[in-house]
C-alpha positions in Angstrom: -43.8 20.9 -34.5 -44.3 19.7 -30.9 -43.7 22.3 -28.2 -40.9 20.2 -26.6 -39.0 20.2 -29.9 -39.4 23.9 -30.3 -38.1 24.6 -26.8 -35.5 21.9 -26.4 -34.8 20.6 -29.9 -31.1 21.5 -29.8 -30.6 20.0 -26.3 -32.4 16.8 -27.3 -30.0 16.6 -30.3 -27.1 17.0 -27.9 -28.5 14.3 -25.6 -29.0 12.0 -28.5 -25.5 12.5 -29.8 -24.0 11.8 -26.3 -26.3 8.7 -25.8 -25.1 7.2 -29.1 -21.5 7.9 -28.2 -22.0 6.4 -24.8 -23.8 3.3 -26.1 -20.9 2.8 -28.6 -18.4 3.0 -25.7 -20.3 0.2 -23.8 -19.9 -2.2 -26.7 -16.8 -4.4 -26.0 -14.6 -1.8 -24.2 -10.9 -2.6 -24.2 -10.9 -2.9 -20.4 -14.4 -3.3 -19.0 -13.4 -2.6 -15.4 -11.6 0.6 -16.4 -14.7 1.6 -18.4 -16.8 1.4 -15.3 -14.4 3.5 -13.2 -14.2 6.1 -15.9 -18.0 6.3 -16.2 -18.7 7.0 -12.6 -18.2 10.6 -13.7 -20.9 10.2 -16.3 -23.3 8.5 -13.9 -23.0 11.5 -11.6 -22.9 14.3 -14.2 -25.8 13.4 -16.5 -28.5 13.2 -13.8 -27.3 16.5 -12.4 -27.5 18.2 -15.8 -30.9 16.8 -16.5 -32.4 17.6 -13.1 -31.1 21.2 -13.3 -32.7 21.9 -16.6 -35.9 23.2 -15.1 -34.5 25.1 -12.2 -31.4 26.5 -13.7 -31.1 26.0 -17.5 -27.8 27.0 -19.1 -27.3 28.4 -22.6 -27.1 26.1 -25.6 -23.5 27.0 -26.0 -22.7 25.7 -22.5 -24.6 22.5 -23.1 -22.8 21.9 -26.4 -19.4 22.4 -24.7 -20.3 20.1 -21.9 -21.6 17.4 -24.4 -18.4 17.6 -26.4 -16.3 17.1 -23.3 -18.3 14.1 -22.1 -18.1 12.5 -25.6 -14.3 12.9 -25.5 -14.3 11.3 -22.0 -16.4 8.3 -22.9 -14.3 7.7 -26.1 -11.3 7.5 -23.7 -13.2 5.2 -21.4 -13.8 2.7 -24.3 -10.1 2.3 -25.1 -8.6 3.7 -21.8 -6.9 7.0 -22.0 -3.5 5.5 -22.6 -4.6 3.4 -25.6 -7.0 5.5 -27.5 -6.1 5.3 -31.2 -6.3 9.1 -31.8 -3.8 9.6 -29.0 -1.2 7.7 -31.0 -1.9 10.0 -33.9 -1.3 13.0 -31.7 1.8 11.3 -30.4 3.1 11.1 -33.9 2.2 14.7 -34.8 3.8 16.1 -31.6 6.8 13.8 -31.6 5.9 12.6 -28.1 7.0 9.4 -26.4 3.6 8.6 -25.1 -0.1 8.4 -26.1 -1.4 12.0 -25.9 -5.1 11.4 -25.7 -5.3 12.0 -21.9 -3.4 15.3 -22.4 -6.0 16.3 -25.0 -8.9 15.5 -22.7 -7.4 17.4 -19.7 -6.7 20.4 -22.0 -10.3 20.1 -23.2 -11.6 20.0 -19.6 -10.4 23.6 -19.2 -11.1 24.7 -22.8 -14.7 23.3 -22.9 -15.9 23.7 -19.3 -14.5 27.1 -18.3 -17.4 28.8 -20.2 -20.2 26.9 -18.5 -18.4 27.6 -15.2 -18.3 31.3 -16.1 -22.0 31.3 -16.9 -22.9 29.7 -13.6 -20.7 32.0 -11.6 -22.0 35.2 -13.3 -25.6 34.2 -12.9 -25.4 32.8 -9.4 -22.6 34.8 -7.7 -23.1 38.0 -9.7 -19.4 38.2 -10.8 -18.6 41.2 -12.9 -15.7 42.5 -14.9 -12.3 41.1 -14.2 -13.7 38.5 -11.7 -15.9 37.0 -14.4 -12.7 35.9 -16.2 -10.5 35.2 -13.2 -12.7 32.9 -11.2 -13.7 30.5 -14.0 -10.0 29.8 -14.4 -9.5 29.5 -10.7 -12.5 27.1 -10.3 -11.4 25.0 -13.3 -7.9 24.6 -11.8 -9.6 23.6 -8.5 -11.9 21.1 -10.2 -9.0 19.6 -12.1 -7.0 19.1 -8.9 -10.0 17.6 -7.1 -10.4 15.1 -9.9 -6.7 14.2 -9.7 -7.2 13.5 -5.9 -10.2 11.4 -6.6 -8.3 9.5 -9.4 -5.4 8.9 -7.0 -7.7 7.5 -4.2 -9.7 5.4 -6.7 -6.5 3.9 -8.1 -5.3 3.0 -4.6 -8.6 1.2 -3.9 -8.5 -1.2 -6.9 -6.0 -3.7 -8.2 -2.6 -2.4 -9.4 -3.4 -3.3 -13.0 -6.7 -1.5 -13.0 -5.3 1.4 -11.1 -2.6 1.8 -13.7 -5.1 1.7 -16.6 -7.3 4.2 -14.8 -4.5 6.7 -14.0 -3.0 6.5 -17.5 0.2 8.1 -16.3 2.3 5.9 -18.7 5.3 6.1 -16.4 5.3 9.9 -16.1 5.8 10.8 -12.4 4.6 14.4 -13.1 1.5 13.2 -15.0 -1.0 14.7 -12.5 0.7 18.1 -12.4 0.9 18.3 -16.2 -2.8 17.3 -16.5 -3.8 20.1 -14.1 -1.6 22.6 -16.0 -3.2 21.7 -19.3 -6.7 22.1 -17.8 -5.6 25.6 -16.6 -4.1 26.5 -20.0 -7.4 25.4 -21.6 -9.4 27.5 -19.3 -7.1 30.6 -19.9 -7.5 30.1 -23.6 -11.3 30.1 -23.4 -11.4 33.2 -21.1 -9.1 35.0 -23.5 -11.5 34.2 -26.4 -14.5 35.3 -24.3 -12.6 38.5 -23.3 -11.8 39.3 -27.0 -15.4 38.8 -28.0 -16.5 41.1 -25.2 -14.1 43.7 -26.4 -15.5 43.3 -29.9 -19.2 43.4 -29.1 -19.4 45.3 -25.8 -18.3 48.9 -25.8 -18.3 49.0 -22.0 -16.0 46.0 -21.5 -13.0 48.0 -20.3 -15.1 50.2 -18.1 -16.6 47.0 -16.5 -13.1 45.7 -15.9 -12.0 48.9 -14.2 -15.1 49.2 -12.1 -14.8 45.6 -10.9 -11.4 46.4 -9.4 -12.6 49.4 -7.4 -13.7 49.1 -3.8 -17.5 49.7 -3.7 -18.8 52.8 -1.9 -19.6 52.0 1.8 -17.4 48.9 1.8 -16.1 47.8 5.2 -13.6 45.2 6.2 -14.7 41.8 7.5 -13.0 39.7 10.2 -13.0 41.2 13.6 -15.0 44.2 12.3 -18.0 42.1 11.2 -17.7 39.9 14.4 -17.9 43.1 16.5 -21.0 44.2 14.6 -22.7 40.9 15.1 -21.7 40.9 18.8 -23.2 44.4 19.4 -26.3 43.5 17.5 -26.8 40.3 19.5 -26.4 42.2 22.8 -28.8 44.9 21.8 -31.5 42.5 20.5 
């Protein structure tokens, strides 16, 4: 077996699955202009993921979760979020008055991406204990709100018809707030699962939580205290 398959076989499989889904989405999308708007996210995300593979590879679990979310997104781009067939099925199951596919994807944003965010924060920022659960939720909420702002500005810049298709609000004035809430609920769900697994497998989980909430020895306040230290250091050097 070639070395690249031994090392990256699962990731190549994920890339293949996403590529097939994306190519399918290109074939006669319901609203081609909306498809293009929705896929700017893909055009930005995929190169970033591929270029980071060598310098900062994530776990296969994180890549699988990211791939699943991107596949859900490009399916919505093919039909538009407000007209995806499975959304009508969800609408019937939930007794809703609207297509629910966009709600599913926003919930999945938090559910599927909170773990990769946690992995990045723990490895780069050294988060520990409680903060390894809190900040992935916080960052997911923030990213969801940033996306809603980008979506709003993009919708303002295009024609009203295209903007309406892109927003997919379906007449709900609180659509953006509900989308952000669902992303947050998704991220909380994932962090609860991760926490439960840590309790099951890691006998030190509670100790790590307690220690992370204690002030480290030798800790000092910042603000004017740190500015004063810098000032004295600058004068003495």
